[in-house]
C-alpha positions as CSV (number, residue, x, y, z in Angstrom):
1,X,-28.8,53.9,-33.7
2,X,-31.3,53.3,-30.8
3,X,-30.4,49.6,-31.4
4,X,-27.0,50.3,-30.8
5,X,-27.3,52.4,-27.5
6,X,-29.6,49.3,-26.0
7,X,-27.3,47.0,-26.8
8,X,-24.3,49.0,-25.1
9,X,-26.7,49.7,-22.0
10,X,-27.2,45.8,-21.9
11,X,-23.8,45.1,-21.9
12,X,-22.9,47.8,-19.1
13,X,-25.8,46.7,-16.9
14,X,-24.7,43.0,-17.1
15,X,-20.8,44.2,-16.5
16,X,-21.8,46.4,-13.4
17,X,-23.7,42.9,-11.9
18,X,-20.3,41.3,-12.0
19,X,-18.3,40.1,-8.7
20,X,-15.5,42.6,-8.5
21,X,-13.2,40.7,-5.6
22,X,-9.6,39.7,-6.7
23,X,-9.3,35.9,-8.3
24,X,-6.6,34.1,-8.7
25,X,-6.4,31.5,-11.4
26,X,-3.5,28.9,-11.0
27,X,-2.9,26.3,-13.5
28,X,-1.6,23.0,-12.4
29,X,-3.3,19.8,-10.5
30,X,-5.2,20.6,-7.6
31,X,-3.7,19.1,-4.3
32,X,-6.5,19.3,-2.5
33,X,-8.1,16.5,-4.0
34,X,-4.9,14.0,-3.8
35,X,-6.2,12.0,-0.7
36,X,-2.3,11.3,-0.2
37,X,-2.3,8.6,-3.0
38,X,0.4,10.1,-5.8
39,X,-1.3,8.9,-9.0
40,X,1.9,9.5,-11.0
41,X,4.1,7.6,-9.7
42,X,1.9,4.3,-8.4
43,X,3.4,1.5,-10.8
44,X,0.5,-0.2,-12.8
45,X,0.8,-4.2,-12.6
46,X,-0.7,-5.0,-16.1
47,X,-2.5,-8.5,-16.6
48,X,-0.3,-11.4,-17.9
49,X,-0.5,-11.9,-21.8
50,X,-1.4,-15.0,-23.6
51,X,2.2,-16.4,-24.9
52,X,0.5,-20.0,-26.9
53,X,-2.8,-21.3,-27.5
54,X,-2.5,-24.8,-27.6
55,X,-5.2,-28.2,-28.4
56,X,-4.5,-31.4,-26.6
57,X,-6.5,-34.8,-26.7
58,X,-6.5,-36.5,-23.2
59,X,-6.7,-40.3,-22.5
60,X,-10.9,-40.1,-22.2
61,X,-10.9,-38.6,-25.8
62,X,-11.7,-35.4,-24.8
63,X,-10.0,-31.9,-25.9
64,X,-8.7,-29.5,-23.6
65,X,-7.4,-26.1,-25.0
66,X,-5.2,-24.2,-22.8
67,X,-3.9,-20.7,-23.0
68,X,-0.4,-20.4,-21.7
69,X,0.3,-16.9,-20.0
70,X,3.2,-14.9,-19.8
71,X,3.6,-15.4,-16.0
72,X,3.6,-19.3,-16.2
73,X,-0.2,-19.5,-15.4
74,X,-2.5,-21.0,-17.9
75,X,-6.3,-21.0,-18.5
76,X,-8.0,-24.5,-19.4
77,X,-10.9,-24.4,-21.2
78,X,-13.6,-27.0,-22.3
79,X,-13.7,-24.9,-26.0
80,X,-12.4,-22.6,-27.9
81,X,-14.8,-19.8,-26.9
82,X,-15.4,-20.6,-23.4
83,X,-13.7,-18.7,-20.4
84,X,-12.3,-21.5,-19.0
85,X,-10.6,-22.1,-15.6
86,X,-6.9,-20.5,-14.2
87,X,-4.4,-22.3,-13.2
88,X,-1.4,-21.0,-11.4
89,X,1.9,-21.4,-12.0
90,X,3.5,-24.5,-10.7
91,X,-0.1,-26.3,-9.9
92,X,-0.5,-29.7,-9.2
93,X,-3.5,-30.0,-11.7
94,X,-1.4,-28.9,-14.8
95,X,1.8,-30.3,-15.2
96,X,3.5,-29.2,-18.5
97,X,4.2,-26.1,-20.2
98,X,3.8,-24.5,-23.8
99,X,6.9,-26.2,-25.1
100,X,5.8,-29.9,-24.1
101,X,3.9,-31.7,-26.7
102,X,2.2,-33.4,-23.9
103,X,1.2,-32.5,-20.3
104,X,-0.7,-33.9,-17.6
105,X,-4.3,-32.2,-16.2
106,X,-6.0,-33.4,-13.9
107,X,-4.0,-36.7,-13.3
108,X,-4.6,-37.4,-17.3
109,X,-2.2,-37.8,-20.2
110,X,-2.5,-34.9,-22.8
111,X,-0.9,-34.9,-26.2
112,X,-0.7,-31.9,-28.8
């Protein structure tokens, strides 16, 4: 009985120490952190995807690997694991596309 009375007394004392001001809890986003940017309607531009990966043998007997991107650009690599060099669409250094059996890279003719 004494134990129950002590627990009740401790609970009463802890509740008596609470702040008795009114509090309003509002569900939803906090507009004070918006900073003028509406995140929900900002468009997101995804990176281009790889549409084809091909290997070509050039005139100097070197092998070149090309990842053709969905936006028309390409990534030219010296090995399959290499990160490569990004070549923008319509660049003079790379002529051809993923469907062509021959391309021109840096002035050299390369065939698939």
